[in-house]
C-alpha positions as a Markdown table, in Angstrom:
| # | Residue | x | y | z |
|---|---|---|---|---|
| 1 | Met | 0.0 | -14.2 | -17.0 |
| 2 | Asn | -3.5 | -14.0 | -18.4 |
| 3 | Glu | -5.3 | -12.0 | -15.7 |
| 4 | Pro | -4.3 | -8.7 | -14.0 |
| 5 | Phe | -3.5 | -8.7 | -10.3 |
| 6 | Arg | -5.8 | -7.1 | -7.9 |
| 7 | Val | -4.5 | -5.3 | -4.9 |
| 8 | Val | -6.9 | -4.7 | -2.1 |
| 9 | Val | -5.9 | -2.7 | 1.0 |
| 10 | Asn | -7.9 | -2.6 | 4.1 |
| 11 | Lys | -11.5 | -3.7 | 4.2 |
| 12 | Arg | -12.7 | -0.2 | 5.3 |
| 13 | Leu | -10.8 | 2.0 | 3.0 |
| 14 | Trp | -9.6 | 0.1 | 0.0 |
| 15 | Asn | -7.9 | 0.8 | -3.4 |
| 16 | Thr | -8.2 | -1.6 | -6.2 |
| 17 | Val | -5.6 | -1.4 | -8.7 |
| 18 | Leu | -5.6 | -3.4 | -11.9 |
| 19 | Leu | -1.9 | -3.9 | -12.7 |
| 20 | Asp | -2.5 | -4.1 | -16.5 |
| 21 | Gly | -0.4 | -1.2 | -17.5 |
| 22 | Thr | -3.2 | 1.6 | -17.5 |
| 23 | Val | -1.9 | 3.1 | -14.3 |
| 24 | Pro | 1.7 | 4.3 | -14.5 |
| 25 | Asp | 4.3 | 2.5 | -12.3 |
| 26 | Asp | 5.1 | 5.7 | -10.5 |
| 27 | Glu | 1.6 | 6.2 | -9.7 |
| 28 | Val | 1.2 | 2.7 | -8.3 |
| 29 | Leu | 4.3 | 3.2 | -6.2 |
| 30 | Thr | 3.1 | 6.5 | -4.8 |
| 31 | Met | -0.3 | 4.8 | -3.7 |
| 32 | Ile | 1.7 | 2.1 | -2.1 |
| 33 | Asp | 3.9 | 4.6 | -0.3 |
| 34 | His | 0.9 | 6.5 | 0.9 |
| 35 | Ser | -0.9 | 3.5 | 2.1 |
| 36 | Tyr | 2.3 | 2.4 | 4.1 |
| 37 | Glu | 2.5 | 5.8 | 5.6 |
| 38 | Gln | -1.1 | 5.7 | 6.8 |
| 39 | Val | -0.5 | 2.3 | 8.4 |
| 40 | Val | 2.6 | 3.5 | 10.2 |
| 41 | Lys | 0.7 | 6.6 | 11.5 |
| 42 | Gly | -1.8 | 4.3 | 13.1 |
| 43 | Leu | 0.9 | 2.3 | 15.0 |
| 44 | Thr | 1.9 | 3.0 | 18.7 |
| 45 | Lys | 5.1 | 4.7 | 19.2 |
| 46 | Ala | 6.6 | 1.2 | 20.4 |
| 47 | Glu | 5.5 | -0.4 | 17.3 |
| 48 | Arg | 6.9 | 2.4 | 15.1 |
| 49 | Gln | 10.2 | 2.1 | 17.1 |
| 50 | Gln | 10.4 | -1.7 | 16.6 |
| 51 | Leu | 9.6 | -1.2 | 12.9 |
| 52 | Ser | 12.4 | 1.2 | 12.5 |
| 53 | Ala | 14.9 | -1.1 | 14.3 |
| 54 | Gly | 13.8 | -3.9 | 12.1 |
């Protein structure tokens, strides 16, 4: 792979992470977990229940 990936999350509040090895894997995973938690917090109770039943 010649070019690094770009990960963009949300058009209003985004993080751009170049996956070229300069950011440690555990830090990338922490950012992903945090983003997921923020999305889940914005769901309705019914949506959260559906997600957990998944």
